N, C-alpha and C positions, 0 to 999 in steps of 0.2 A: 675277454677284455681285462686289462690291467690298469689299476690306478697307480701311478708312479709314487715313489716316496716324496718326490718334489711336490706333486699335486696334493697328497695327503697332508704334508706339512703346511702347505699354503692355505688349505681350507682351515686347518686347526689354528694357524696364526691369525687369519682374518676373523675367525669365530672368537678368538681371545680378545681381539680389538673390539669386536661388536659388543661383547658382554661388559667391557670396560668403557664403552663410549660415554662421554660426558665427564670422565675423570681425568682428562688431559692426556697428553701423549704417553705412550707406553714404550719403554726401552726394549730393544730386541733381546737383551740379556734376560729380561723378565719373562718374555714370551717363551724364549728357549728353555728356561728353567722350569716354568709351569707345565709346558707341553712336552718336555723331554725331547727337544729338537736340537741337534748340534748347532751351536751358535753361528759358526762360520757359514754353514749351509743355509741357515735361516737368513743371514744377511743378504746372500745372493737372491734368495726367493723374494725377500721384501723389496729388493731393487727391481726385480721383474714386475712385482705387483704395483710398485710406484710408477714405473713406465707404462703400465696398463691402465693407470688412472683409478686403481682400486684402493690404494693406500696413499697417504701423504706423509711426508716426514719433516721434522724440524730439528735442526742441529742445536747443539749447546747443552748447557746444564739441565734445562727444563725440557729438553728435546725428546724425541722418540717418534713413534708411529701412531697414526690414527686412520680411521676409514676416511677416504676422500669423498665418499657420498654415503647417503643413508643406507643402512644395512638392508632395508627392504628393497633397495634398488640394485643390489648386487646378488646375482645368482651363483650357485655353486659352479655352474658352467663358465661364468665369467672368470672366476678364480682359476679354474683349471686351464682355461685358454690363456690366461695371463702368464702362466708359468710353463705350460707344456705345448701350447699351440692348439691345433685342431683336436677335438675330443676323440673322434674316431678316425683312424687312418689305417690304410692297408699298405704295408711295405713302405710306410712313410708318405703315402699320397692320400689325398682326400678321395673318397669313393667316387665322387662325380668325375674325377679325372682319369678313371680307369676304363679300360675296354677289355672285353673278353671275347674270345671266338670259340666256335665249336661247342663241345660239351661243357665248357666253363661258363657259357653265357648266363646261366641262372645265378651265378655268384653275385653279379652286380646288384640286382634287386635285393638280394639277401643282405649285402653289406649296407646298402642304402636304408633298408628297413631297420637294421641294427642301429645305425647312426640315428635314425629318427626316434627310436625308442630310448636310446641313451640320452639324447637331447631332451626329450619330453620329461624325463625324470630330473636331470641336472638343471635344466632351465626352469623347472617348476618349483625348485626349492631355493629360497633366498637365505642369505646369511641371517636375516632377522628370524626366519622360521627356525633355523638351527639354534640361535641364541635363546629363543623362547621355548625350545624343545617342543615345537608344534609342527611336525612334518605334515604336509598336505595329505588329505585323505587318500588320493590315488597312490601315493608313495607308501603310506602306512599299510594300505591294502596289499600292495606287492610284497612288502616285508612280512606280512602276516600269512602269506601263502605257505602251505605245509612244506613244500620243497625248497623254499627260499633260503633256509639256513643249513641245508644239506649240501655236501660236496659230492657230486656224482663220481 
């Protein structure tokens, strides 16, 4: 599984907005500078997040971006879906839309199980969790497994 640069930047931008919540709108240029994200790329990402209802924007001198809803109501999965669409796809299709025949039949439940596990993690972590640096215990336990940090 791969997390796209677009998804990584989106989560970082939303996290930046969450930690600055209550201080007024944040300019895209500030987010880009602090997070090391190319500004033009970030503008497109913020537009997608606005259309997804995750961020809100205000134009003008005091304008910028803010979260459209409370950080505790936005999951990492919401952010990724907002910029990349379905979290797990196979050849660009959702696993539930696939059919396999013959010896390939066992692949479908494998892809479905993969999607279920990825969803469990990403839907179980909110932007508020990240902003408070308090990942839920099941996620911390997975990250603490001996092989989690090793590349096979």
